[in-house]
C-alpha positions as CSV (number, residue, x, y, z in Angstrom):
1,M,15.8,4.9,8.8
2,L,16.6,3.2,11.8
3,I,14.8,5.8,13.7
4,A,11.8,5.5,11.8
5,F,11.6,1.7,12.6
6,A,12.0,2.7,16.3
7,L,9.3,5.3,16.7
8,T,6.8,3.9,14.2
9,D,3.2,2.7,15.8
10,V,1.5,1.8,12.8
11,Q,1.8,-1.4,10.6
12,I,3.3,-0.7,7.2
13,A,2.0,-2.8,4.2
14,S,0.6,-5.6,6.6
15,I,-1.2,-7.1,3.5
16,S,1.5,-7.4,1.3
17,P,4.3,-10.2,1.0
18,L,6.8,-7.8,2.6
19,G,5.9,-5.7,5.3
20,L,6.3,-4.3,8.9
21,I,3.8,-5.9,11.3
22,I,2.9,-6.5,14.9
23,K,2.8,-10.2,15.4
24,S,0.9,-11.6,18.4
25,G,2.5,-14.1,20.7
26,N,0.9,-17.0,22.8
27,G,0.4,-15.1,25.8
28,T,2.9,-16.9,27.9
29,S,5.5,-14.3,28.1
30,P,5.5,-10.4,27.9
31,L,8.5,-10.7,26.0
32,T,6.8,-12.7,23.0
33,D,3.5,-10.8,22.9
34,N,3.0,-8.1,20.3
35,Q,6.5,-8.0,18.7
36,W,7.2,-6.0,15.7
37,V,8.5,-8.0,12.8
38,I,9.2,-7.7,9.1
39,N,7.2,-10.1,7.4
40,F,8.4,-12.0,4.4
41,G,6.0,-14.0,2.5
42,G,3.2,-14.6,5.5
43,I,-0.2,-13.5,4.9
44,A,-2.5,-11.7,7.4
45,T,-5.3,-14.5,6.8
46,N,-3.6,-17.1,8.8
47,G,-2.0,-15.0,11.5
48,Y,1.2,-14.8,9.6
49,S,2.0,-18.4,10.3
50,T,3.6,-19.0,7.1
51,G,6.6,-17.0,5.7
52,V,9.7,-15.9,7.7
53,Q,9.4,-13.0,10.4
54,V,12.5,-11.2,11.6
55,P,12.2,-9.3,14.8
56,V,12.8,-5.5,14.4
57,S,15.2,-5.4,16.9
58,V,17.6,-7.8,15.1
59,V,17.4,-5.6,12.3
60,I,18.0,-2.4,14.0
61,F,21.0,-3.9,16.3
62,G,22.5,-5.8,13.2
63,I,22.7,-2.3,11.4
64,A,23.9,-0.3,14.4
65,G,26.6,-2.9,14.7
66,G,27.7,-2.6,11.3
67,I,28.0,0.8,11.4
68,S,30.2,0.8,14.6
69,D,32.3,-1.7,13.2
70,F,32.7,0.3,10.1
71,C,33.8,3.3,12.2
72,T,36.3,1.3,13.9
73,I,37.9,0.0,10.7
74,L,37.7,3.3,9.0
75,P,40.6,5.0,11.0
76,Q,42.7,2.2,10.8
77,K,42.6,2.1,7.2
78,N,43.4,6.0,6.8
79,E,46.6,5.5,8.9
80,N,48.1,3.0,6.4
């Protein structure tokens, strides 16, 4: 699933209340232009200014961090 988020090049469910979209930035910084976000509740007609948008990188690194933490805790539990 992480690879699917990282390698996709199309928006998924862009007109629904929950989807993977490209949100355009304000043009002041290359880091904020065209950022992939997971959209919760925003609508396309107003440029997704409503709702909550979570950057995909936050989700990917959060899941990867949880997996790595689990992999370090699991051997410790097996020793006891």
